[in-house]
C-alpha positions as a Markdown table, in Angstrom:
| # | Residue | x | y | z |
|---|---|---|---|---|
| 1 | Met | 31.9 | 1.9 | -23.0 |
| 2 | Glu | 33.7 | -1.7 | -21.2 |
| 3 | Phe | 33.1 | 0.1 | -17.8 |
| 4 | Leu | 29.1 | 0.8 | -18.6 |
| 5 | Ser | 29.0 | -3.1 | -19.5 |
| 6 | Leu | 30.5 | -4.0 | -16.3 |
| 7 | Phe | 28.2 | -1.5 | -14.6 |
| 8 | Asn | 25.1 | -2.7 | -16.0 |
| 9 | Phe | 26.0 | -6.5 | -15.7 |
| 10 | Ile | 26.7 | -5.5 | -11.7 |
| 11 | Ile | 23.2 | -4.0 | -11.7 |
| 12 | Gly | 21.5 | -6.7 | -13.4 |
| 13 | Val | 22.9 | -9.5 | -11.0 |
| 14 | Leu | 21.8 | -7.2 | -7.9 |
| 15 | Phe | 18.2 | -7.1 | -9.3 |
| 16 | Phe | 18.3 | -11.0 | -10.0 |
| 17 | Val | 19.8 | -11.7 | -6.6 |
| 18 | Cys | 17.3 | -9.3 | -4.8 |
| 19 | Tyr | 14.1 | -9.6 | -6.6 |
| 20 | Thr | 13.9 | -13.0 | -8.6 |
| 21 | Tyr | 11.6 | -14.1 | -5.0 |
| 22 | Gln | 8.9 | -11.7 | -6.1 |
| 23 | Phe | 8.6 | -13.2 | -9.8 |
| 24 | Ala | 8.8 | -16.6 | -8.1 |
| 25 | Tyr | 5.4 | -15.5 | -6.1 |
| 26 | Ile | 3.4 | -15.1 | -9.0 |
| 27 | Phe | 3.6 | -18.7 | -9.9 |
| 28 | Val | 2.9 | -19.7 | -6.3 |
| 29 | Pro | -1.3 | -19.3 | -6.5 |
| 30 | Leu | -0.8 | -21.7 | -9.2 |
| 31 | Phe | 0.5 | -24.5 | -7.1 |
| 32 | Lys | -0.5 | -23.8 | -3.6 |
| 33 | Lys | -4.2 | -24.0 | -2.3 |
| 34 | Asp | -5.5 | -21.8 | 0.6 |
| 35 | Lys | -5.8 | -23.8 | 3.8 |
| 36 | Pro | -9.3 | -24.4 | 5.2 |
| 37 | His | -10.8 | -22.1 | 7.8 |
| 38 | Lys | -10.8 | -23.0 | 11.1 |
| 39 | Pro | -14.5 | -22.6 | 13.0 |
| 40 | Thr | -15.4 | -18.9 | 12.8 |
| 41 | Lys | -16.3 | -17.0 | 16.1 |
| 42 | Pro | -18.0 | -13.7 | 16.6 |
| 43 | His | -15.9 | -10.6 | 17.7 |
| 44 | Arg | -16.4 | -7.6 | 18.9 |
| 45 | Tyr | -14.3 | -5.1 | 16.5 |
| 46 | Ala | -14.4 | -1.1 | 16.2 |
| 47 | Val | -13.9 | 0.6 | 12.9 |
| 48 | Leu | -11.5 | 3.5 | 12.9 |
| 49 | Ile | -11.6 | 6.2 | 10.1 |
| 50 | Ser | -9.5 | 9.2 | 9.8 |
| 51 | Ala | -11.0 | 11.9 | 7.8 |
| 52 | Arg | -10.2 | 15.7 | 6.6 |
| 53 | Asn | -12.0 | 17.3 | 4.9 |
| 54 | Glu | -13.8 | 14.6 | 3.4 |
| 55 | Glu | -17.7 | 15.3 | 3.8 |
| 56 | Lys | -18.0 | 14.3 | 0.1 |
| 57 | Val | -17.0 | 10.4 | 0.3 |
| 58 | Leu | -17.3 | 9.6 | 4.0 |
| 59 | Pro | -20.9 | 8.6 | 3.5 |
| 60 | Gln | -20.6 | 5.9 | 1.1 |
| 61 | Leu | -18.0 | 4.5 | 3.3 |
| 62 | Leu | -20.2 | 4.3 | 6.5 |
| 63 | Lys | -23.6 | 3.2 | 4.3 |
| 64 | Ser | -20.9 | 0.6 | 2.8 |
| 65 | Leu | -20.4 | -0.1 | 6.8 |
| 66 | Gln | -24.0 | -0.1 | 7.7 |
| 67 | Glu | -24.9 | -2.8 | 4.7 |
| 68 | Gln | -22.2 | -5.7 | 5.8 |
| 69 | Thr | -23.6 | -8.9 | 5.6 |
| 70 | Tyr | -21.7 | -9.1 | 9.2 |
| 71 | Asp | -23.5 | -8.9 | 12.4 |
| 72 | Met | -23.6 | -5.2 | 13.2 |
| 73 | Ser | -24.3 | -5.1 | 16.8 |
| 74 | Leu | -21.0 | -6.1 | 17.2 |
| 75 | Val | -19.0 | -3.1 | 15.4 |
| 76 | Thr | -18.6 | 0.3 | 16.5 |
| 77 | Ile | -17.6 | 2.7 | 14.1 |
| 78 | Phe | -15.2 | 5.8 | 15.1 |
| 79 | Val | -14.8 | 8.7 | 13.0 |
| 80 | Val | -12.2 | 11.3 | 14.1 |
| 81 | Ala | -12.5 | 14.4 | 12.1 |
| 82 | Asp | -8.9 | 15.7 | 11.8 |
| 83 | Asn | -8.1 | 19.2 | 11.1 |
| 84 | Cys | -11.5 | 19.9 | 9.1 |
| 85 | Thr | -12.8 | 23.2 | 7.9 |
| 86 | Asp | -15.8 | 21.4 | 6.3 |
| 87 | Ser | -18.8 | 19.5 | 7.1 |
| 88 | Thr | -17.1 | 16.4 | 8.0 |
| 89 | Ala | -18.0 | 16.0 | 11.4 |
| 90 | Lys | -21.6 | 16.5 | 11.2 |
| 91 | Val | -22.0 | 14.5 | 8.1 |
| 92 | Ala | -20.7 | 11.4 | 10.1 |
| 93 | Ala | -22.8 | 12.4 | 13.2 |
| 94 | Glu | -26.1 | 12.4 | 10.7 |
| 95 | Phe | -25.4 | 8.2 | 10.5 |
| 96 | Ser | -27.0 | 6.1 | 13.4 |
| 97 | Gly | -24.4 | 5.0 | 15.6 |
| 98 | Val | -21.5 | 6.4 | 14.7 |
| 99 | Lys | -19.1 | 7.7 | 17.3 |
| 100 | Val | -17.4 | 10.8 | 16.1 |
| 101 | Tyr | -14.1 | 13.1 | 17.8 |
| 102 | Glu | -12.9 | 16.3 | 16.1 |
| 103 | Arg | -9.3 | 16.9 | 16.5 |
| 104 | Phe | -7.6 | 20.0 | 15.7 |
| 105 | Asn | -3.8 | 20.0 | 15.8 |
| 106 | Asp | -1.7 | 21.8 | 13.3 |
| 107 | Glu | 1.5 | 20.6 | 14.7 |
| 108 | Leu | 1.1 | 17.1 | 14.6 |
| 109 | Val | 0.0 | 16.2 | 11.3 |
| 110 | Gly | -0.9 | 12.9 | 9.6 |
| 111 | Lys | -3.0 | 9.8 | 9.7 |
| 112 | Gly | -0.5 | 8.4 | 12.6 |
| 113 | Tyr | -1.2 | 10.9 | 14.7 |
| 114 | Ala | -5.0 | 10.8 | 14.2 |
| 115 | Leu | -5.4 | 7.2 | 15.2 |
| 116 | Asp | -3.4 | 7.7 | 18.1 |
| 117 | Phe | -5.9 | 10.1 | 19.2 |
| 118 | Leu | -9.3 | 8.2 | 18.1 |
| 119 | Leu | -7.7 | 5.1 | 20.1 |
| 120 | Asp | -6.1 | 7.3 | 22.9 |
| 121 | His | -10.4 | 8.4 | 23.5 |
| 122 | Ile | -11.6 | 4.9 | 23.1 |
| 123 | Lys | -9.4 | 3.7 | 25.9 |
| 124 | His | -10.7 | 6.3 | 28.2 |
| 125 | Asp | -14.2 | 6.2 | 26.7 |
| 126 | Tyr | -15.0 | 2.4 | 26.5 |
| 127 | Pro | -14.2 | -0.6 | 29.1 |
| 128 | Ala | -10.9 | -2.4 | 28.4 |
| 129 | Gly | -11.4 | -5.3 | 26.2 |
| 130 | Ser | -15.0 | -4.0 | 24.8 |
| 131 | Phe | -13.5 | -5.0 | 21.2 |
| 132 | Asp | -11.5 | -7.9 | 20.1 |
| 133 | Ala | -9.8 | -5.9 | 17.2 |
| 134 | Phe | -9.8 | -2.7 | 14.9 |
| 135 | Phe | -10.4 | -2.1 | 11.4 |
| 136 | Val | -8.4 | 1.1 | 9.9 |
| 137 | Phe | -10.1 | 2.6 | 7.0 |
| 138 | Asp | -9.8 | 5.7 | 4.5 |
| 139 | Ala | -12.6 | 8.0 | 4.1 |
| 140 | Asp | -12.9 | 7.5 | 0.7 |
| 141 | Asn | -12.7 | 3.8 | 0.7 |
| 142 | Ile | -16.0 | 1.3 | -0.1 |
| 143 | Leu | -16.3 | -1.9 | 1.2 |
| 144 | Asp | -17.7 | -5.0 | -0.4 |
| 145 | Lys | -20.6 | -6.3 | 1.4 |
| 146 | Asn | -19.2 | -9.5 | 2.8 |
| 147 | Tyr | -15.9 | -7.3 | 3.7 |
| 148 | Ile | -16.2 | -7.7 | 8.0 |
| 149 | Glu | -17.6 | -11.6 | 7.6 |
| 150 | Gln | -14.5 | -12.7 | 5.3 |
| 151 | Met | -12.0 | -10.6 | 7.7 |
| 152 | Asn | -13.8 | -12.3 | 10.6 |
| 153 | Lys | -13.1 | -16.2 | 9.3 |
| 154 | Thr | -9.1 | -15.3 | 9.2 |
| 155 | Phe | -9.1 | -13.4 | 12.6 |
| 156 | Ser | -10.7 | -16.6 | 13.7 |
| 157 | Asp | -8.0 | -18.6 | 12.2 |
| 158 | Gly | -5.7 | -16.9 | 14.9 |
| 159 | Tyr | -3.8 | -14.1 | 12.8 |
| 160 | Lys | -3.6 | -10.6 | 14.9 |
| 161 | Ile | -2.7 | -8.5 | 12.1 |
| 162 | Ile | -4.6 | -9.1 | 8.5 |
| 163 | Thr | -4.9 | -6.6 | 5.6 |
| 164 | Ser | -7.3 | -7.1 | 2.5 |
| 165 | Tyr | -7.5 | -6.8 | -1.3 |
| 166 | Arg | -7.2 | -3.3 | -2.6 |
| 167 | Asn | -9.2 | -2.6 | -5.5 |
| 168 | Ser | -9.9 | 0.8 | -7.2 |
| 169 | Lys | -13.1 | 3.0 | -7.9 |
| 170 | Asn | -11.6 | 4.8 | -10.6 |
| 171 | Tyr | -9.4 | 2.5 | -12.6 |
| 172 | Gly | -9.8 | 3.8 | -15.7 |
| 173 | Asp | -10.1 | 7.8 | -15.3 |
| 174 | Asn | -6.4 | 8.0 | -16.3 |
| 175 | Trp | -3.0 | 6.2 | -16.7 |
| 176 | Ile | -2.3 | 7.7 | -13.6 |
| 177 | Ser | -5.4 | 6.3 | -11.9 |
| 178 | Ala | -4.5 | 2.8 | -13.9 |
| 179 | Gly | -1.2 | 2.7 | -12.9 |
| 180 | Tyr | -2.0 | 3.0 | -9.3 |
| 181 | Ser | -4.9 | 0.3 | -9.5 |
| 182 | Leu | -2.8 | -1.9 | -11.3 |
| 183 | Trp | -0.2 | -1.8 | -8.5 |
| 184 | Phe | -2.1 | -2.7 | -6.0 |
| 185 | Leu | -4.1 | -5.4 | -7.6 |
| 186 | Arg | -0.5 | -6.8 | -8.3 |
| 187 | Glu | 0.4 | -6.4 | -4.3 |
| 188 | Ser | -2.4 | -8.0 | -3.4 |
| 189 | Lys | -2.6 | -11.1 | -5.6 |
| 190 | Tyr | 1.0 | -11.6 | -6.0 |
| 191 | Leu | 3.0 | -10.4 | -3.0 |
| 192 | Asn | 0.6 | -11.0 | -0.1 |
| 193 | Tyr | -1.6 | -13.6 | -1.5 |
| 194 | Ser | 1.5 | -15.7 | -2.3 |
| 195 | Arg | 3.2 | -14.8 | 1.0 |
| 196 | Met | 0.0 | -15.7 | 2.7 |
| 197 | Leu | 0.2 | -19.3 | 0.9 |
| 198 | Leu | 3.7 | -19.8 | 2.3 |
| 199 | Gly | 3.2 | -19.0 | 5.5 |
| 200 | Asn | 5.2 | -16.2 | 5.3 |
| 201 | Ser | 4.4 | -12.6 | 6.9 |
| 202 | Cys | 2.8 | -10.3 | 4.5 |
| 203 | Ala | 2.4 | -6.2 | 4.4 |
| 204 | Val | 0.1 | -3.7 | 5.7 |
| 205 | Ser | -0.7 | -1.4 | 2.7 |
| 206 | Gly | -2.3 | 2.2 | 3.6 |
| 207 | Thr | -5.7 | 1.1 | 4.3 |
| 208 | Gly | -8.0 | -1.9 | 4.7 |
| 209 | Phe | -6.5 | -3.5 | 7.5 |
| 210 | Met | -7.2 | -4.7 | 11.2 |
| 211 | Phe | -5.5 | -5.4 | 14.3 |
| 212 | Ser | -6.1 | -7.1 | 17.6 |
| 213 | Arg | -6.1 | -5.8 | 21.1 |
| 214 | Glu | -3.4 | -7.5 | 22.1 |
| 215 | Ile | -1.2 | -5.9 | 19.3 |
| 216 | Ile | -2.1 | -2.3 | 20.1 |
| 217 | Lys | -2.1 | -3.1 | 23.9 |
| 218 | Lys | 1.7 | -3.8 | 23.3 |
| 219 | Thr | 2.3 | -0.2 | 21.9 |
| 220 | Asn | -0.1 | 1.4 | 24.2 |
| 221 | Gly | -1.6 | 3.2 | 21.1 |
| 222 | Trp | -0.7 | 3.9 | 17.8 |
| 223 | Lys | 2.9 | 4.6 | 18.1 |
| 224 | Phe | 3.3 | 4.8 | 14.1 |
| 225 | Phe | 4.0 | 8.8 | 12.8 |
| 226 | Leu | 6.6 | 8.3 | 10.2 |
| 227 | Leu | 5.6 | 9.4 | 6.8 |
| 228 | Thr | 4.6 | 5.7 | 5.8 |
| 229 | Glu | 2.8 | 4.6 | 8.9 |
| 230 | Asp | 1.7 | 1.4 | 7.4 |
| 231 | Ile | 5.2 | 0.1 | 6.3 |
| 232 | Gln | 6.2 | 1.2 | 9.8 |
| 233 | Phe | 3.8 | -0.7 | 11.7 |
| 234 | Thr | 4.3 | -3.9 | 9.3 |
| 235 | Val | 8.3 | -4.0 | 9.6 |
| 236 | His | 7.8 | -3.2 | 13.8 |
| 237 | Asn | 5.4 | -6.2 | 14.1 |
| 238 | Val | 7.8 | -8.8 | 12.0 |
| 239 | Leu | 10.3 | -7.7 | 13.8 |
| 240 | Ser | 8.3 | -8.6 | 16.6 |
| 241 | Gly | 7.8 | -11.9 | 15.5 |
| 242 | Glu | 4.2 | -11.3 | 14.4 |
| 243 | Lys | 2.7 | -13.1 | 10.9 |
| 244 | Ile | 0.7 | -10.8 | 9.0 |
| 245 | Gly | -2.4 | -12.3 | 7.2 |
| 246 | Phe | -4.1 | -11.7 | 3.9 |
| 247 | Cys | -7.8 | -12.3 | 3.1 |
| 248 | Lys | -8.4 | -12.1 | -0.5 |
| 249 | Gly | -12.4 | -12.4 | 0.3 |
| 250 | Ala | -12.5 | -9.0 | 1.8 |
| 251 | Val | -12.0 | -6.5 | -1.0 |
| 252 | Leu | -11.8 | -2.6 | -0.3 |
| 253 | Tyr | -12.3 | -0.2 | -3.2 |
| 254 | Asp | -10.4 | 3.5 | -2.6 |
| 255 | Glu | -9.9 | 6.1 | -4.9 |
| 256 | Gln | -6.4 | 6.9 | -7.0 |
| 257 | Pro | -5.3 | 10.0 | -7.7 |
| 258 | Val | -5.5 | 11.5 | -11.4 |
| 259 | Lys | -3.5 | 14.6 | -11.7 |
| 260 | Phe | 0.2 | 14.2 | -11.8 |
| 261 | Ser | 0.8 | 16.6 | -9.3 |
| 262 | Gln | -1.3 | 15.1 | -7.0 |
| 263 | Ser | 0.6 | 11.9 | -7.7 |
| 264 | Trp | 3.8 | 13.7 | -7.9 |
| 265 | Lys | 3.2 | 15.0 | -3.7 |
| 266 | Gln | 1.7 | 11.5 | -2.5 |
| 267 | Arg | 4.5 | 9.4 | -4.1 |
| 268 | Leu | 6.9 | 11.7 | -2.5 |
| 269 | Arg | 5.9 | 11.3 | 0.9 |
| 270 | Trp | 6.1 | 7.1 | 0.0 |
| 271 | Ala | 9.2 | 6.9 | -1.1 |
| 272 | Lys | 10.5 | 9.8 | 1.6 |
| 273 | Gly | 8.7 | 7.4 | 4.1 |
| 274 | Tyr | 10.3 | 4.5 | 2.9 |
| 275 | Leu | 14.0 | 5.8 | 3.5 |
| 276 | Gln | 12.9 | 7.2 | 6.8 |
| 277 | Val | 11.9 | 3.2 | 7.4 |
| 278 | Phe | 14.8 | 1.9 | 6.1 |
| 279 | Lys | 16.8 | 4.3 | 8.2 |
| 280 | Asn | 15.1 | 3.8 | 11.7 |
| 281 | Tyr | 14.7 | -0.4 | 11.0 |
| 282 | Gly | 16.9 | -1.6 | 8.3 |
| 283 | Phe | 19.8 | -3.0 | 10.2 |
| 284 | Arg | 17.5 | -5.2 | 12.2 |
| 285 | Leu | 15.9 | -6.0 | 9.4 |
| 286 | Phe | 19.1 | -7.2 | 8.0 |
| 287 | Lys | 20.1 | -9.0 | 11.2 |
| 288 | Gly | 16.9 | -11.0 | 10.6 |
| 289 | Ile | 17.2 | -11.8 | 7.3 |
| 290 | Phe | 19.0 | -15.4 | 7.9 |
| 291 | Lys | 16.4 | -16.1 | 11.0 |
| 292 | Asn | 13.2 | -14.9 | 9.2 |
| 293 | Phe | 12.7 | -14.7 | 5.4 |
| 294 | Ser | 10.3 | -12.1 | 6.2 |
| 295 | Cys | 13.0 | -9.4 | 7.0 |
| 296 | Phe | 14.6 | -10.4 | 3.6 |
| 297 | Asp | 11.1 | -9.8 | 2.0 |
| 298 | Met | 10.6 | -6.5 | 4.0 |
| 299 | Ser | 14.0 | -5.3 | 3.4 |
| 300 | Met | 13.7 | -5.5 | -0.4 |
| 301 | Ser | 10.5 | -3.7 | 0.1 |
| 302 | Ile | 11.4 | -1.0 | 1.5 |
| 303 | Met | 14.4 | -0.8 | -0.6 |
| 304 | Pro | 12.4 | 0.0 | -3.8 |
| 305 | Ala | 13.9 | -1.3 | -7.1 |
| 306 | Ile | 12.9 | 1.8 | -8.7 |
| 307 | Val | 16.0 | 3.2 | -6.7 |
| 308 | Ile | 18.4 | 0.9 | -8.2 |
| 309 | Thr | 16.9 | 1.5 | -11.7 |
| 310 | Ala | 17.7 | 5.2 | -11.0 |
| 311 | Met | 21.4 | 4.6 | -10.3 |
| 312 | Cys | 21.4 | 2.7 | -13.4 |
| 313 | Ile | 19.9 | 5.2 | -15.5 |
| 314 | Ile | 22.2 | 8.2 | -13.9 |
| 315 | Thr | 24.9 | 6.3 | -14.3 |
| 316 | Asn | 24.5 | 5.2 | -18.1 |
| 317 | Thr | 23.2 | 9.1 | -18.7 |
| 318 | Val | 26.8 | 10.1 | -17.6 |
| 319 | Gly | 28.5 | 7.7 | -19.3 |
| 320 | Cys | 26.9 | 8.4 | -22.2 |
| 321 | Ile | 27.8 | 12.4 | -22.1 |
| 322 | Val | 31.2 | 11.1 | -21.5 |
| 323 | Leu | 31.4 | 8.8 | -24.7 |
| 324 | Val | 30.0 | 11.5 | -27.1 |
| 325 | Ser | 32.9 | 14.1 | -25.7 |
| 326 | Met | 35.1 | 11.6 | -26.3 |
| 327 | Gly | 34.4 | 11.3 | -29.9 |
| 328 | Val | 32.3 | 7.8 | -29.8 |
| 329 | Ser | 29.0 | 8.1 | -32.0 |
| 330 | Val | 25.8 | 8.8 | -30.4 |
| 331 | Phe | 24.0 | 6.1 | -31.6 |
| 332 | Ala | 26.9 | 3.9 | -30.0 |
| 333 | Ser | 27.2 | 6.0 | -26.6 |
| 334 | Leu | 22.9 | 6.0 | -26.1 |
| 335 | Lys | 22.7 | 2.0 | -26.5 |
| 336 | Pro | 23.7 | 1.0 | -22.9 |
| 337 | Leu | 21.1 | 3.9 | -21.6 |
| 338 | Ala | 18.7 | 2.3 | -24.1 |
| 339 | Ile | 19.0 | -1.0 | -23.3 |
| 340 | Thr | 18.6 | -0.2 | -19.4 |
| 341 | Ile | 15.3 | 1.7 | -20.0 |
| 342 | Leu | 14.0 | -1.0 | -22.3 |
| 343 | Ser | 14.8 | -3.5 | -20.1 |
| 344 | Ala | 12.9 | -1.9 | -17.1 |
| 345 | Tyr | 9.8 | -1.1 | -19.6 |
| 346 | Cys | 9.5 | -4.7 | -20.9 |
| 347 | Thr | 10.0 | -6.0 | -16.9 |
| 348 | Met | 7.3 | -3.4 | -16.0 |
| 349 | Phe | 4.9 | -4.4 | -18.3 |
| 350 | Leu | 5.3 | -8.1 | -17.9 |
| 351 | Val | 4.3 | -7.7 | -14.3 |
| 352 | Gly | 1.3 | -5.4 | -15.6 |
| 353 | Ser | 0.2 | -7.7 | -18.5 |
| 354 | Ile | 0.7 | -10.6 | -16.0 |
| 355 | Thr | -1.8 | -9.0 | -13.2 |
| 356 | Thr | -4.5 | -7.6 | -15.8 |
| 357 | Ile | -5.0 | -10.7 | -17.1 |
| 358 | Thr | -5.3 | -12.8 | -14.0 |
| 359 | Glu | -7.1 | -10.3 | -12.4 |
| 360 | Trp | -9.3 | -9.1 | -15.4 |
| 361 | Lys | -12.4 | -9.5 | -13.7 |
| 362 | Asn | -12.1 | -7.7 | -10.9 |
| 363 | Ile | -10.8 | -4.8 | -13.0 |
| 364 | Arg | -13.4 | -2.1 | -13.4 |
| 365 | Thr | -13.7 | -0.4 | -16.4 |
| 366 | Ser | -13.8 | -1.2 | -20.4 |
| 367 | Val | -11.5 | -4.1 | -22.2 |
| 368 | Phe | -9.6 | -0.9 | -24.3 |
| 369 | Lys | -9.0 | 0.9 | -21.0 |
| 370 | Lys | -7.5 | -2.5 | -19.6 |
| 371 | Ile | -5.4 | -3.2 | -22.5 |
| 372 | Lys | -4.1 | 0.4 | -22.7 |
| 373 | Ala | -3.0 | 0.7 | -18.8 |
| 374 | Met | -0.6 | -2.8 | -19.7 |
| 375 | Phe | 1.4 | -0.3 | -21.9 |
| 376 | Thr | 1.3 | 2.6 | -19.9 |
| 377 | Phe | 2.0 | 1.0 | -16.6 |
| 378 | Pro | 5.8 | 0.8 | -17.0 |
| 379 | Phe | 5.9 | 5.0 | -17.6 |
| 380 | Phe | 3.7 | 5.2 | -14.7 |
| 381 | Met | 6.4 | 3.3 | -12.8 |
| 382 | Leu | 9.6 | 4.7 | -14.4 |
| 383 | Thr | 8.3 | 8.2 | -13.4 |
| 384 | Tyr | 9.3 | 6.8 | -9.5 |
| 385 | Ile | 12.8 | 7.3 | -10.8 |
| 386 | Pro | 12.8 | 11.1 | -10.3 |
| 387 | Ile | 10.6 | 11.3 | -7.6 |
| 388 | Ser | 12.9 | 8.8 | -5.6 |
| 389 | Leu | 15.4 | 10.4 | -6.2 |
| 390 | Thr | 13.9 | 13.9 | -4.9 |
| 391 | Ala | 12.8 | 12.3 | -1.6 |
| 392 | Phe | 17.2 | 12.1 | -1.0 |
| 393 | Phe | 17.7 | 15.6 | -0.9 |
| 394 | Lys | 14.0 | 17.5 | -0.2 |
| 395 | Lys | 12.6 | 17.6 | 3.5 |
| 396 | Val | 8.7 | 16.1 | 3.0 |
| 397 | Lys | 5.8 | 16.9 | 4.8 |
| 398 | Trp | 2.4 | 15.0 | 5.0 |
| 399 | Thr | 0.0 | 16.6 | 3.0 |
| 400 | Pro | -3.9 | 15.7 | 2.6 |
| 401 | Ile | -5.1 | 13.8 | -0.9 |
| 402 | Glu | -8.3 | 15.4 | -1.9 |
| 403 | His | -11.1 | 13.2 | -2.6 |
| 404 | Asn | -14.1 | 13.5 | -4.9 |
| 405 | Ile | -15.4 | 9.9 | -6.1 |
| 406 | Asn | -18.3 | 8.6 | -4.2 |
| 407 | Glu | -18.9 | 5.5 | -6.4 |
| 408 | Ile | -17.2 | 2.4 | -7.7 |
| 409 | Lys | -17.1 | 4.0 | -11.5 |
| 410 | Glu | -18.0 | 1.4 | -14.4 |
| 411 | Asp | -16.9 | 2.0 | -17.6 |
């Protein structure tokens, strides 16, 4: 019993040292104000969309792009139909001005390879310097009409990499879609926005970001092929001295999974990808901790708290079994494990509640579902425990996620 108490105390101290700063981030928007933008300049952009069997949802993204308030004569839209067996390429080509490339490669599979393929074709088919920067979207995304205009303002401020505010098309579908959605809202408001206000580097999250011509020229294309290519791209550039910006006024909506089996596969890929990034970049990040706070921040991001929580719960579970076998009452034996799980639940409930309350107007669902999600969010996060443990031992490959929702749901 004393061992478990000491172990839990050490875990508590470890959490405090590693993650207290993220709770401090919550208060940053209350005390820091946005810096005024520098004079805005027009820029030429290329939009990169990797689509695999996305004929159902791609048209809505293309439509939202064509309805942008930004001067679209300065924007060229590129779609790579990646290993498609449906009409994705045909659907994309029906939109005026959209450039479509088809790719078929069943060995080099994943978004990173598709982006590299697309950038290579653009490099050969268009004169050097044709585009100042490149946007990256997933086919299921829908953009607010002023998305590019807002991103252009931040790009004009001098940032070479910028990510945006990530909202969801189907927040209220069930506890799984709400869990994803609430996490991404929290990531936008209380991680990236706070980082931006403090002058730290933000982190790219999957979709809805842009990078300058200079950034991709350094790597001669998109050379990020790990399972979480977005995190790999982020860490690579932080280590290279780049500061990633955040544009809160550029809002993107994407579709979240609703089936647990689908969610398991996706988050297992993410968890394995985090481990891959940590293996490849962890030592360099730790070396840079005392020179650049963003290195510490990224280190904590690619070493998820859920892994520490999993270690704690497993140790307490084993300890409980040992104590019962030694004749200690079941109630007394279960107490450390119960406290650990309850503490994790309360922490996630607090995080989810603060995000829900402050982002209330941005959440597209009913009052009841918003409140319900505050209570189910911790359960969603706790499911990361078996997922993270599985990622340590299982070989994981990139697999596509099916998308079917072609509108922003309001309920």
